[in-house]
C-alpha positions in Angstrom: 49.3 5.5 15.2 48.7 4.5 11.7 50.4 4.7 8.3 49.2 5.9 5.0 49.8 3.8 2.8 38.4 -11.7 -10.2 41.8 -12.2 -11.7 41.2 -10.6 -15.1 42.4 -7.1 -15.6 39.6 -4.6 -15.3 39.2 -2.1 -18.1 39.5 1.7 -17.4 36.4 3.4 -16.1 34.7 5.6 -18.6 35.6 9.3 -18.2 33.0 11.4 -16.4 31.8 14.8 -17.6 33.3 17.6 -15.5 31.1 18.5 -12.5 29.9 22.1 -12.1 32.1 24.2 -10.0 30.1 24.9 -6.7 28.9 28.4 -6.3 29.4 27.8 -2.6 32.9 29.1 -2.5 31.5 32.2 -0.8 29.4 32.2 2.4 26.8 34.7 1.2 23.3 33.6 1.9 21.3 32.0 -0.9 18.6 34.0 -2.6 15.1 33.8 -1.3 14.0 32.0 -4.5 16.7 29.4 -4.2 15.1 26.0 -3.8 17.9 23.6 -4.9 21.1 22.7 -2.9 23.1 23.0 -6.1 22.2 26.7 -6.4 23.0 27.6 -2.9 26.1 29.6 -2.0 26.4 27.7 1.3 27.4 24.3 0.0 31.1 25.2 0.3 30.7 24.9 4.0 29.4 21.3 4.0 32.8 20.1 5.3 33.6 23.2 7.3 30.4 22.9 9.4 29.3 19.3 9.9 27.9 18.9 13.4 25.0 20.1 15.5 24.2 19.6 19.1 20.9 18.5 20.8 20.4 21.9 22.4 16.9 23.2 21.6 16.9 26.5 19.8 15.0 29.5 20.8 11.5 29.7 19.4 12.0 33.4 18.6 13.5 34.5 15.3 16.4 36.9 15.0 13.8 39.5 13.8 11.7 39.1 16.9 14.1 38.9 19.9 11.5 39.9 22.4 8.6 37.7 21.3 6.5 40.6 20.1 6.9 42.6 16.9 4.8 41.5 14.0 4.1 37.9 15.1 0.5 36.9 15.0 -0.9 35.9 18.4 -4.4 34.3 18.6 -7.0 35.6 21.0 -7.4 32.8 23.5 -10.5 34.4 24.9 -12.5 33.7 21.7 -12.4 37.2 20.2 -12.0 37.7 16.5 -9.8 40.7 16.5 -7.2 40.0 19.2 -4.5 38.6 16.9 -1.7 40.4 15.1 -0.4 39.6 11.6 3.1 38.4 11.0 4.8 38.3 7.6 4.8 34.7 6.1 8.6 34.5 6.0 8.9 35.2 9.7 6.2 32.7 10.6 8.2 30.1 8.5 11.3 30.9 10.4 9.6 30.5 13.8 8.4 27.1 12.7 11.8 26.2 11.3 13.5 26.9 14.6 11.2 24.4 16.2 11.8 21.8 13.5 15.6 22.2 13.1 16.2 21.3 16.7 15.4 17.7 15.8 18.1 17.7 13.0 21.3 16.6 14.7 23.1 14.8 11.8 25.6 17.0 10.0 24.4 15.9 6.6 20.8 16.8 7.4 21.6 20.2 8.7 23.8 21.0 5.8 21.1 20.0 3.4 18.5 22.2 5.3 20.8 25.2 5.0 20.8 24.9 1.2 17.1 25.1 0.6 16.6 28.9 0.6 17.6 32.1 2.4 15.2 31.6 5.3 16.4 28.0 5.9 20.0 29.1 5.6 19.5 31.9 8.2 17.5 29.8 10.7 19.9 26.8 10.4 22.8 29.2 11.3 20.9 30.6 14.2 20.1 27.1 15.7 23.4 25.4 15.1 25.2 24.7 18.3 28.2 22.6 17.1 30.7 23.5 14.4 33.1 21.1 12.8 35.9 22.4 10.6 38.0 19.6 9.1 40.8 22.0 7.9 41.5 25.2 9.9 42.5 26.9 6.7 39.2 26.0 4.8 37.4 29.1 6.2 38.6 32.2 8.1 37.6 32.6 11.7 35.7 35.9 11.1 33.6 34.3 8.4 32.6 31.4 10.6 31.8 33.7 13.4 29.7 35.9 11.1 27.5 33.0 10.0 27.0 31.1 13.2 25.8 33.2 16.1 25.0 30.7 18.9 27.7 28.0 19.0 28.4 26.0 22.1 31.0 23.6 20.7 33.8 24.0 18.1 35.9 21.2 16.6 39.0 22.2 14.6 41.6 20.1 12.7 44.9 21.5 11.6 47.9 19.7 10.0 47.5 16.9 7.4 47.4 13.4 8.9 50.9 12.6 7.6 52.2 15.0 10.4 51.8 11.9 12.6 54.8 10.4 10.7 57.0 13.5 10.7 56.3 14.1 7.1 55.1 17.7 7.7 58.0 19.9 8.7 58.0 21.6 12.1 56.6 25.1 11.9 54.3 24.4 9.0 51.3 26.1 10.6 47.9 25.2 12.0 48.1 27.8 14.8 45.0 28.1 16.9 45.6 31.7 18.0 43.5 33.4 15.3 40.6 31.1 16.0 40.7 31.6 19.8 40.9 35.4 19.3 37.8 35.3 17.1 35.8 32.8 19.2 36.3 34.7 22.5 34.2 37.8 21.8 31.7 36.0 19.6 30.7 33.1 21.9 30.7 34.0 25.6 28.6 30.8 26.2 31.0 28.4 24.4 31.4 25.2 26.4 33.5 22.9 24.3 36.7 23.1 22.2 38.3 20.1 20.5 41.5 20.6 18.6 43.4 18.0 16.5 47.0 18.4 15.1 47.1 22.1 15.9 49.8 24.3 17.5 48.4 25.6 20.8 50.4 28.0 23.0 50.0 28.7 26.7 48.7 32.1 25.7 46.0 30.4 23.7 44.9 28.3 26.7 44.9 31.5 28.9 42.6 33.2 26.4 40.3 30.2 26.5 40.2 30.2 30.3 39.4 33.9 30.4 36.9 34.1 27.5 34.4 31.4 28.3 33.0 31.5 31.9 30.8 28.4 31.2 33.6 26.4 29.6 33.2 22.6 30.3 35.3 20.6 27.9 38.8 20.8 26.3 40.2 18.0 24.1 43.7 18.4 22.6 44.6 15.5 20.2 48.1 15.3 18.6 48.7 19.0 19.5 51.9 20.7 20.5 53.2 24.1 21.7 51.8 24.2 25.2 53.3 23.4 28.6 52.1 22.6 32.1 51.7 26.3 32.7 48.8 26.4 30.2 47.3 23.3 31.8 47.5 25.0 35.2 45.6 28.1 33.9 42.8 25.8 32.5 42.5 23.8 35.7 42.4 26.9 37.9 40.2 29.2 35.9 37.6 26.8 34.3 35.5 26.2 37.3 32.9 24.2 35.5 35.4 21.9 33.7 34.0 18.4 33.0 36.5 17.1 30.5 40.3 17.6 30.1 41.6 15.1 27.5 45.2 15.3 26.4 45.7 12.6 23.8 49.0 12.0 22.0 50.1 15.6 22.6 53.6 16.9 22.9 53.9 18.9 26.1 56.9 21.2 25.9 58.4 21.4 29.4 61.8 21.6 30.9 62.4 19.9 34.3 63.1 23.2 36.0 60.0 24.8 34.5 57.4 22.3 35.6 54.2 23.7 37.1 52.1 21.7 39.6 49.0 21.9 37.4 47.1 19.1 39.0 46.9 21.0 42.3 45.2 24.0 40.5 41.8 22.3 40.2 39.1 23.7 42.6 39.5 22.5 46.2 35.8 21.9 46.5 34.0 19.0 44.7 34.6 19.3 41.0 32.5 18.5 38.0 35.2 16.4 36.3 34.0 13.5 34.3 37.1 12.8 32.2 40.8 13.4 32.9 43.2 12.0 30.4 46.9 12.9 30.5 48.8 9.7 29.7 50.8 11.5 27.0 52.2 14.2 29.5 55.6 12.7 30.0 56.7 14.9 32.9 56.3 14.0 36.6 53.3 15.4 38.5 52.0 15.8 42.1 50.4 12.4 42.8 49.0 13.4 46.2 47.2 16.3 44.4 45.8 13.8 41.9 44.6 11.4 44.6 42.8 14.3 46.4 41.3 15.5 43.1 40.0 12.0 42.3 38.5 11.7 45.7 36.5 15.0 45.3 35.3 14.2 41.8 32.3 11.9 42.2 31.3 12.2 38.6 34.7 11.0 37.3 34.2 8.1 34.8 37.4 8.3 32.7 40.9 8.6 34.1 44.1 7.9 32.2 47.4 8.6 34.0 51.0 8.7 32.7 53.9 6.3 33.2 55.0 7.9 36.5 52.2 6.1 38.3 53.2 2.7 39.8 50.8 -0.1 40.7 50.9 0.9 44.3 49.7 4.4 43.4 47.2 2.8 40.9 45.6 0.9 43.8 45.1 4.1 45.8 43.4 5.8 42.9 41.1 2.8 42.3 40.0 2.8 45.9 39.1 6.5 45.6 37.2 6.1 42.3 35.4 2.7 42.2 32.9 4.3 39.7 35.5 4.5 36.8 34.4 3.0 33.5 37.6 3.9 31.5 41.0 3.5 33.2 44.5 4.1 31.9 46.9 2.3 34.2 50.2 4.2 33.8 53.3 2.1 34.0 51.8 -1.1 35.5 54.9 -2.0 37.4 56.0 -1.7 41.0 58.2 1.1 42.3 59.5 -1.1 45.1 62.6 -3.2 45.1 62.2 -6.8 43.8 60.2 -8.9 46.2 58.9 -5.9 48.2 56.2 -4.5 46.0 52.5 -4.9 45.9 51.3 -8.5 45.4 49.3 -9.6 42.5 46.5 -10.7 44.8 46.2 -7.2 46.4 46.0 -5.5 43.0 43.5 -8.1 41.8 41.3 -7.2 44.8 41.3 -3.6 43.7 40.3 -4.5 40.2 37.6 -6.8 41.4 36.1 -3.8 43.4 36.0 -1.7 40.3 32.8 -3.2 39.0 32.1 -0.5 36.4 35.3 -0.9 34.4 34.7 -1.6 30.7 37.8 0.0 29.1 41.4 -0.5 30.0 44.5 1.1 28.5 48.0 2.3 29.6 50.5 -0.6 30.4 53.2 1.7 29.3 56.1 0.0 31.1 54.3 -3.2 32.0 55.6 -6.0 34.2 53.8 -9.1 32.9 53.8 -10.6 36.3 51.0 -8.2 37.3 48.7 -9.0 34.3 46.7 -11.7 36.2 45.5 -8.8 38.4 43.2 -7.7 35.7 41.5 -11.1 35.3 38.5 -10.1 37.5 37.4 -7.4 35.1 38.3 -9.0 31.8 34.9 -10.6 31.1 33.3 -7.1 31.4 35.8 -5.3 29.1 34.6 -4.0 25.8 37.9 -2.2 25.0 41.5 -3.2 25.8 44.5 -1.3 24.6 47.9 -3.0 24.8 49.5 -0.9 22.1 52.3 0.2 24.5 53.0 -3.2 26.0 55.6 -5.5 24.4 53.8 -8.7 25.2 54.6 -12.1 23.8 51.9 -14.6 22.8 52.4 -16.6 26.0 51.9 -13.4 28.1 48.8 -12.3 26.1 46.9 -15.6 25.9 45.9 -16.0 29.6 44.5 -12.4 29.5 42.7 -12.5 26.2 41.0 -15.8 26.9 39.0 -14.0 29.6 38.0 -11.2 27.4 34.9 -12.8 25.9 33.0 -9.5 25.3 35.8 -7.5 23.7 34.7 -5.2 20.9 37.9 -3.1 20.4 41.5 -4.4 20.8 44.8 -2.6 20.2 48.0 -4.5 20.4 51.7 -4.6 19.4 52.8 -7.1 16.8 55.1 -8.7 19.4 52.2 -11.1 20.2 52.8 -12.6 16.8 50.4 -14.7 14.7 50.0 -17.1 17.7 48.7 -14.2 19.8 46.2 -13.1 17.1 45.0 -16.7 16.8 44.1 -16.6 20.5 42.2 -13.4 19.9 40.3 -15.0 17.1 39.4 -18.0 19.2 38.0 -15.9 22.0 36.7 -12.5 20.7 33.9 -13.4 18.4 32.2 -10.1 19.0 35.3 -8.0 18.1 34.5 -4.9 15.9 37.8 -3.1 15.8 41.4 -4.4 15.7 44.6 -2.5 15.5 48.0 -4.2 15.3 50.9 -1.8 15.6 54.5 -2.5 14.9 57.2 -2.4 17.6 59.7 -1.5 14.9 58.1 0.6 12.1 61.2 0.6 9.8 60.8 -0.7 6.3 63.4 -3.4 6.8 62.2 -4.7 10.1 61.3 -8.4 10.5 57.8 -8.0 11.8 56.1 -10.6 13.9 52.7 -10.9 12.3 51.8 -12.0 8.8 49.0 -13.3 6.7 48.5 -16.2 9.1 47.3 -13.9 11.9 45.1 -11.9 9.5 43.4 -15.0 8.2 42.8 -16.3 11.7 41.2 -13.0 12.7 39.0 -13.1 9.6 37.8 -16.6 10.5 37.2 -16.0 14.2 36.0 -12.3 14.3 33.4 -12.2 11.6 31.7 -9.1 13.0 34.8 -7.0 12.4 34.1 -3.5 11.1 37.5 -1.8 11.3 41.1 -3.1 11.1 44.5 -1.5 11.0 47.2 -4.1 10.4 51.0 -3.5 10.1 53.0 -6.4 8.8 55.9 -7.3 6.5 54.5 -10.5 4.9 51.1 -10.9 3.3 49.2 -13.1 0.8 46.3 -12.5 -1.5 44.6 -15.5 -0.1 44.5 -14.1 3.4 43.1 -10.7 2.2 40.5 -12.4 0.0 39.5 -14.6 3.0 39.0 -11.4 5.1 36.8 -9.9 2.4 34.5 -12.9 2.4 34.5 -13.5 6.2 34.1 -9.9 7.2 31.8 -8.3 4.7 30.7 -5.6 7.2 34.2 -3.9 7.1 33.9 -0.1 7.0 37.7 0.5 7.5 40.4 -1.7 6.0 44.0 -0.4 6.5 46.6 -2.9 5.5 50.1 -1.5 5.9 52.8 -3.7 4.4 55.9 -1.7 5.6 58.5 -3.0 3.2 58.4 -1.3 -0.2 56.7 -3.1 -3.1 56.3 -6.4 -1.2 54.5 -9.1 -3.3 52.4 -12.0 -2.2 54.9 -13.9 0.0 53.9 -17.3 -1.4 53.2 -16.7 -5.1 55.4 -13.6 -5.7 52.4 -12.0 -7.5 51.2 -8.5 -7.0 48.6 -7.9 -4.2 46.0 -6.7 -6.8 43.5 -9.5 -6.3 43.5 -9.2 -2.5 42.6 -5.5 -2.5 40.3 -6.0 -5.4 38.3 -8.6 -3.3 38.1 -6.1 -0.4 36.4 -3.4 -2.5 34.2 -5.9 -4.2 33.0 -7.8 -1.2 33.0 -5.2 1.5 30.1 -3.0 0.4 30.2 -0.6 3.3 33.9 0.3 3.0 34.5 4.0 3.4 38.2 4.1 4.4 41.0 2.1 2.7 44.8 2.0 3.0 46.8 0.1 0.4 50.4 -0.9 0.2 52.6 -3.7 -1.1 53.3 -4.5 -4.7 50.3 -3.1 -6.6 49.8 -2.5 -10.3 47.2 -0.4 -12.1 44.9 -3.4 -11.9 44.3 -2.9 -8.2 43.4 0.7 -8.7 41.0 -0.2 -11.5 39.3 -2.5 -9.0 39.1 0.3 -6.4 37.7 2.8 -8.9 35.1 0.4 -10.2 33.9 -1.0 -6.9 34.9 1.5 -4.2 32.0 3.8 -4.7 31.6 4.6 -0.9 35.3 5.3 -0.2 35.8 8.7 1.3 39.4 8.3 2.5 42.1 6.5 0.6 45.8 6.2 1.6 48.4 4.9 -0.8 51.9 3.9 0.1 54.6 2.5 -2.2 52.0 1.4 -4.8 51.0 1.7 -8.4 53.0 1.5 -11.6 51.6 4.3 -13.8 49.5 7.5 -13.8 46.5 5.3 -14.8 46.2 4.4 -11.2 45.3 7.9 -10.1 43.0 8.3 -13.1 41.0 5.2 -12.1 40.7 6.6 -8.6 39.6 10.1 -9.6 37.0 8.9 -12.1 35.7 5.9 -10.1 35.6 6.9 -6.5 32.8 9.5 -6.7 32.6 10.1 -2.9 36.3 10.5 -2.3 37.1 13.3 0.1 40.6 12.7 1.2 43.5 11.2 -0.8 46.9 10.6 0.7 49.8 9.3 -1.5 53.4 8.7 -0.6 56.4 7.2 -2.3 54.5 6.2 -5.4 55.4 6.7 -9.1 52.8 9.2 -10.0 53.7 12.2 -12.1 52.1 15.5 -13.3 49.9 13.5 -15.8 48.3 11.6 -12.9 47.8 14.8 -10.9 46.2 16.6 -13.8 43.8 13.8 -14.4 42.0 14.9 -11.2 41.3 18.5 -12.3 37.6 17.8 -12.7 37.3 16.2 -9.3 39.4 18.3 -6.9 36.5 20.6 -6.1 34.5 17.7 -4.6 37.4 16.6 -2.4 38.5 18.1 1.0 42.2 17.6 0.3 44.9 15.8 -1.7 48.4 15.1 -0.2 51.3 13.7 -2.3 54.9 13.4 -1.2 57.9 11.7 -2.6 56.2 11.1 -6.0 57.3 12.4 -9.4 55.6 15.8 -9.4 57.2 18.9 -10.9 56.7 22.6 -10.1 55.2 23.1 -13.6 52.5 20.5 -13.0 51.6 22.0 -9.6 51.4 25.5 -11.2 49.1 24.2 -13.9 46.7 22.9 -11.3 46.9 26.3 -9.4 46.2 28.2 -12.6 43.2 26.1 -13.6 41.7 25.9 -10.1 41.6 29.4 -8.8 39.5 28.6 -5.8 41.7 25.8 -4.5 44.9 26.4 -2.4 48.0 24.6 -3.7 50.9 24.4 -1.3 54.3 23.1 -2.3 56.4 22.1 0.8 60.1 21.5 0.9 61.5 18.4 2.7 64.3 20.4 4.0 63.3 23.9 5.2 66.8 25.3 4.9 66.9 24.6 1.1 66.9 27.9 -0.9 65.5 28.6 -4.3 62.8 26.8 -6.2 63.4 23.2 -7.1 61.8 21.7 -10.2 61.0 18.4 -8.4 58.3 18.8 -5.8 58.9 17.1 -2.4 55.3 17.5 -1.0 52.1 18.8 -2.5 49.1 19.8 -0.3 46.0 20.8 -2.2 42.7 21.8 -0.4 39.5 23.7 -0.7 39.3 27.0 1.0 36.7 29.8 1.3 39.4 32.0 2.7 42.0 31.7 -0.1 45.7 31.3 0.5 46.7 31.6 4.2 48.9 34.4 5.5 51.0 32.5 8.0 52.9 30.2 5.6 56.6 29.7 6.6 59.4 30.3 4.0 59.6 26.6 3.1 56.0 26.6 1.9 55.2 28.0 -1.5 51.6 29.0 -2.2 50.9 28.8 -5.9 
């Protein structure tokens, strides 16, 4: 859950000369004489294919599947005429197959594929993992044609603002065409990870039937499926190791529930991770208990809110080897005074000696919190983002968590609770503070006081997401100085155009200090009262920023110009409720080809400005989305703009409320 969102004025960055339009907007292989990445036609896939596995490739080239052919083989008996000659290109490819197996970083493999035709071909042959950051960036047949030996596929669908109901229902991101293409092409596929995609029960059935060696399914922020589809996966995928359902919407009616947990194999399973805390419907607990008992490799288990502390204790006794545990409701199902005692539950936690990550607490009874004290000192991750705890309830727990590196919490703990975190968790690397009430006019329980305390006590912090209503430049500047290793800084001031709560000034200097002092920063979210000055700072100093989210900020189109001209590594730009017009949009024409996407909603864009972009950038897809799908006709003011690179061109499944320009 997250939201987009020196004191002298910096001068505007100098305009940069327009970059060359990549020739990579087709997936044709580069010519044999190609030696420079800039001349390769594969560079358009650098974001559509980013990952590779550790699986060693075959030492045989595609031209020599049997190991014979024209390959030269030395005479090991000492003779002079026993070898056979192989063409130099084929020898090179054989060597490359051996070398490329050691390239696992996405950037390295992408660079290798751009050298020449042979490198392009061998890299495609040896790639085992495919990452596609936008399911519309390339067509399924094109990806299948290039990569012949994939074992793992990661797909992302809807824009991130779908998490905040800003993308209308039915927009798209259907996984069906991808599943249909992957099935025949990759019979040895083992892993699929989908994020923000619409997945039907039929899609899950195809997955279960197409991949006999299938081991891992992760669905994150997906919708469209039910317990029937989960039952098919559990029953048919006999080698399943991972089934992770994270923040999904499972569409089930009470009278249509399927007992999916009982469909897992009755023999010992290979399960290592089972996460279903987002599945809100009841399930067969006895079947889960039996499944856990016959899954000796299980390390990660996160259950939903239908699990009581009494049931939790039974699960823990069956799986003392767990390292990651999601606790469910964390309250008793018995009448007051007749439930499990805190001492009994604490004994179960004490026996779970491998636990390092705790989450859940979805309907927590604070009286049971002392039961987790025995494992607190070993915890590296603690998630209280569903628990409405006060500072007094949090402090006895957090003071035992001396080795915590990741902590998620609701703002109900207040500044006092965050001060306790700062006093104890000196090794903290990630902090997320979510709002109990995310409305713009909510009071909010944390402020600059809590942020400054964290900056002083948690100086190793690398990532922070912080929702609040009140903030000061002084606190943000302190964080920039105390936590210079920040890679992610997301400050979400929920009220519109909120200034420094003490001085009444814009928050320009605070965000300016962040980009100046945090040299590793790659992700930034800004909000509050901000002028063009803040964006001039970002453009001048934010040279490594790849993702920028802007909410309720800026005072002219210069802000966007500073960003486009200055942030040379920018990949993703999200803007909402800001006063940017066509002029600001058009200032990015020379830079859009280098970005993965641009999202703007509730700004001052017009249909004419969006059409100008579409006409001048033929190889980008420009989508205009209506706020209200039932509205008819073409409005001059644009509600939402979604602009992205695509090798496939405009999609063919756009609903009526989406206009493709």
